[in-house]
Structures are given as C-alpha cells and as structure tokens.
PyMOL CGO cylinders between C-alpha atoms (Angstrom):
from pymol import cmd
from pymol.cgo import CYLINDER

trace = [
    CYLINDER, 87.54, 81.81, 78.15, 91.36, 83.87, 77.87, 0.3, 1, 1, 1, 1, 1, 1,
    CYLINDER, 91.36, 83.87, 77.87, 92.35, 86.47, 80.56, 0.3, 1, 1, 1, 1, 1, 1,
    CYLINDER, 92.35, 86.47, 80.56, 94.46, 89.11, 79.84, 0.3, 1, 1, 1, 1, 1, 1,
    CYLINDER, 94.46, 89.11, 79.84, 98.26, 89.30, 81.99, 0.3, 1, 1, 1, 1, 1, 1,
    CYLINDER, 98.26, 89.30, 81.99, 96.84, 92.66, 84.06, 0.3, 1, 1, 1, 1, 1, 1,
    CYLINDER, 96.84, 92.66, 84.06, 93.76, 90.55, 84.86, 0.3, 1, 1, 1, 1, 1, 1,
    CYLINDER, 93.76, 90.55, 84.86, 95.70, 87.27, 85.74, 0.3, 1, 1, 1, 1, 1, 1,
    CYLINDER, 95.70, 87.27, 85.74, 98.52, 90.21, 87.83, 0.3, 1, 1, 1, 1, 1, 1,
    CYLINDER, 98.52, 90.21, 87.83, 95.55, 91.44, 89.84, 0.3, 1, 1, 1, 1, 1, 1,
    CYLINDER, 95.55, 91.44, 89.84, 93.96, 88.38, 90.44, 0.3, 1, 1, 1, 1, 1, 1,
    CYLINDER, 93.96, 88.38, 90.44, 97.16, 87.30, 92.18, 0.3, 1, 1, 1, 1, 1, 1,
    CYLINDER, 97.16, 87.30, 92.18, 97.62, 90.60, 93.75, 0.3, 1, 1, 1, 1, 1, 1,
    CYLINDER, 97.62, 90.60, 93.75, 93.84, 90.11, 94.92, 0.3, 1, 1, 1, 1, 1, 1,
    CYLINDER, 93.84, 90.11, 94.92, 95.01, 86.52, 96.58, 0.3, 1, 1, 1, 1, 1, 1,
    CYLINDER, 95.01, 86.52, 96.58, 98.03, 88.00, 98.27, 0.3, 1, 1, 1, 1, 1, 1,
    CYLINDER, 98.03, 88.00, 98.27, 96.09, 90.76, 99.66, 0.3, 1, 1, 1, 1, 1, 1,
    CYLINDER, 96.09, 90.76, 99.66, 93.69, 88.79, 100.98, 0.3, 1, 1, 1, 1, 1, 1,
    CYLINDER, 93.69, 88.79, 100.98, 95.91, 86.35, 102.55, 0.3, 1, 1, 1, 1, 1, 1,
    CYLINDER, 95.91, 86.35, 102.55, 98.82, 89.17, 104.28, 0.3, 1, 1, 1, 1, 1, 1,
    CYLINDER, 98.82, 89.17, 104.28, 95.74, 91.38, 105.81, 0.3, 1, 1, 1, 1, 1, 1,
    CYLINDER, 95.74, 91.38, 105.81, 94.72, 90.74, 109.63, 0.3, 1, 1, 1, 1, 1, 1,
    CYLINDER, 94.72, 90.74, 109.63, 97.75, 89.11, 111.29, 0.3, 1, 1, 1, 1, 1, 1,
    CYLINDER, 97.75, 89.11, 111.29, 98.06, 87.87, 114.16, 0.3, 1, 1, 1, 1, 1, 1,
    CYLINDER, 98.06, 87.87, 114.16, 100.48, 85.97, 116.93, 0.3, 1, 1, 1, 1, 1, 1,
    CYLINDER, 100.48, 85.97, 116.93, 101.36, 82.87, 114.95, 0.3, 1, 1, 1, 1, 1, 1,
    CYLINDER, 101.36, 82.87, 114.95, 102.90, 84.99, 112.15, 0.3, 1, 1, 1, 1, 1, 1,
    CYLINDER, 102.90, 84.99, 112.15, 106.47, 83.95, 112.23, 0.3, 1, 1, 1, 1, 1, 1,
    CYLINDER, 106.47, 83.95, 112.23, 107.07, 87.75, 111.16, 0.3, 1, 1, 1, 1, 1, 1,
    CYLINDER, 107.07, 87.75, 111.16, 105.05, 89.25, 114.28, 0.3, 1, 1, 1, 1, 1, 1,
    CYLINDER, 105.05, 89.25, 114.28, 108.18, 87.56, 116.14, 0.3, 1, 1, 1, 1, 1, 1,
    CYLINDER, 108.18, 87.56, 116.14, 110.77, 88.59, 114.44, 0.3, 1, 1, 1, 1, 1, 1,
    CYLINDER, 110.77, 88.59, 114.44, 109.88, 92.32, 113.93, 0.3, 1, 1, 1, 1, 1, 1,
    CYLINDER, 109.88, 92.32, 113.93, 108.83, 92.06, 118.13, 0.3, 1, 1, 1, 1, 1, 1,
    CYLINDER, 108.83, 92.06, 118.13, 112.09, 90.68, 119.03, 0.3, 1, 1, 1, 1, 1, 1,
    CYLINDER, 112.09, 90.68, 119.03, 114.29, 92.70, 116.24, 0.3, 1, 1, 1, 1, 1, 1,
    CYLINDER, 114.29, 92.70, 116.24, 112.95, 95.64, 117.65, 0.3, 1, 1, 1, 1, 1, 1,
    CYLINDER, 112.95, 95.64, 117.65, 112.94, 94.87, 121.40, 0.3, 1, 1, 1, 1, 1, 1,
    CYLINDER, 112.94, 94.87, 121.40, 109.77, 95.64, 121.88, 0.3, 1, 1, 1, 1, 1, 1,
    CYLINDER, 109.77, 95.64, 121.88, 106.43, 94.14, 123.96, 0.3, 1, 1, 1, 1, 1, 1,
    CYLINDER, 106.43, 94.14, 123.96, 104.18, 91.68, 122.52, 0.3, 1, 1, 1, 1, 1, 1,
    CYLINDER, 104.18, 91.68, 122.52, 101.07, 93.99, 123.17, 0.3, 1, 1, 1, 1, 1, 1,
    CYLINDER, 101.07, 93.99, 123.17, 102.67, 96.92, 121.36, 0.3, 1, 1, 1, 1, 1, 1,
    CYLINDER, 102.67, 96.92, 121.36, 103.90, 94.53, 118.48, 0.3, 1, 1, 1, 1, 1, 1,
    CYLINDER, 103.90, 94.53, 118.48, 100.75, 93.32, 117.98, 0.3, 1, 1, 1, 1, 1, 1,
    CYLINDER, 100.75, 93.32, 117.98, 98.75, 96.95, 118.11, 0.3, 1, 1, 1, 1, 1, 1,
    CYLINDER, 98.75, 96.95, 118.11, 101.82, 97.76, 115.49, 0.3, 1, 1, 1, 1, 1, 1,
    CYLINDER, 101.82, 97.76, 115.49, 102.00, 94.64, 112.99, 0.3, 1, 1, 1, 1, 1, 1,
    CYLINDER, 102.00, 94.64, 112.99, 98.54, 93.62, 113.05, 0.3, 1, 1, 1, 1, 1, 1,
    CYLINDER, 98.54, 93.62, 113.05, 97.38, 97.49, 111.74, 0.3, 1, 1, 1, 1, 1, 1,
    CYLINDER, 97.38, 97.49, 111.74, 100.46, 97.29, 109.27, 0.3, 1, 1, 1, 1, 1, 1,
    CYLINDER, 100.46, 97.29, 109.27, 99.24, 94.04, 107.64, 0.3, 1, 1, 1, 1, 1, 1,
    CYLINDER, 99.24, 94.04, 107.64, 95.83, 95.29, 107.51, 0.3, 1, 1, 1, 1, 1, 1,
    CYLINDER, 95.83, 95.29, 107.51, 96.49, 98.70, 105.99, 0.3, 1, 1, 1, 1, 1, 1,
    CYLINDER, 96.49, 98.70, 105.99, 99.36, 96.56, 103.74, 0.3, 1, 1, 1, 1, 1, 1,
    CYLINDER, 99.36, 96.56, 103.74, 96.42, 93.82, 102.38, 0.3, 1, 1, 1, 1, 1, 1,
    CYLINDER, 96.42, 93.82, 102.38, 93.49, 96.39, 102.24, 0.3, 1, 1, 1, 1, 1, 1,
    CYLINDER, 93.49, 96.39, 102.24, 96.49, 98.66, 99.68, 0.3, 1, 1, 1, 1, 1, 1,
    CYLINDER, 96.49, 98.66, 99.68, 96.78, 95.21, 97.78, 0.3, 1, 1, 1, 1, 1, 1,
    CYLINDER, 96.78, 95.21, 97.78, 92.75, 94.85, 97.22, 0.3, 1, 1, 1, 1, 1, 1,
    CYLINDER, 92.75, 94.85, 97.22, 92.68, 98.37, 96.20, 0.3, 1, 1, 1, 1, 1, 1,
    CYLINDER, 92.68, 98.37, 96.20, 95.17, 98.13, 94.09, 0.3, 1, 1, 1, 1, 1, 1,
    CYLINDER, 95.17, 98.13, 94.09, 93.91, 94.60, 92.18, 0.3, 1, 1, 1, 1, 1, 1,
    CYLINDER, 93.91, 94.60, 92.18, 90.16, 96.80, 91.79, 0.3, 1, 1, 1, 1, 1, 1,
    CYLINDER, 90.16, 96.80, 91.79, 91.64, 99.26, 89.69, 0.3, 1, 1, 1, 1, 1, 1,
    CYLINDER, 91.64, 99.26, 89.69, 93.92, 96.72, 87.66, 0.3, 1, 1, 1, 1, 1, 1,
    CYLINDER, 93.92, 96.72, 87.66, 91.10, 94.98, 86.83, 0.3, 1, 1, 1, 1, 1, 1,
    CYLINDER, 91.10, 94.98, 86.83, 88.76, 97.93, 85.89, 0.3, 1, 1, 1, 1, 1, 1,
    CYLINDER, 88.76, 97.93, 85.89, 91.61, 99.25, 83.35, 0.3, 1, 1, 1, 1, 1, 1,
    CYLINDER, 91.61, 99.25, 83.35, 92.79, 96.34, 82.32, 0.3, 1, 1, 1, 1, 1, 1,
]
cmd.load_cgo(trace, "trace")
C-alpha cells in the first residue's frame, strides 16, 4: 500500500506533536529555559508545560488537517 508524501508528513507531524505534549521537569529544555530566564521551578513548570502542550496539540491539529486534504 503506497502512501503519499503528504500523508507521510502528517504521520511524522502527529508523532512529533504527541511526543512534545505534556513536558515536565525531566526535560532538558525545562532547565535550560528556567536557568536562562532566571525564573523559579514553579513558574517554569507552569509556563513550559503549557507552551509544550500547545505546540503538541497544534501539531496534531495541523496533521489532521493535512491528512484530510492529502
């Protein structure tokens, strides 16, 4: 079964979006952002987790739209 390049791109985007969502303190980016911006762990956890979840959900929505029109 052959798939188009757009379907492959949508699958890749969905996988990456799912892996990005719901980040926590084990993420290296969490500590990088917290130390670079000099904010405490509680504030970093709130902002970093919300931002990463928004990125993941946006990627999943875009991959759904791509797969509908591919």
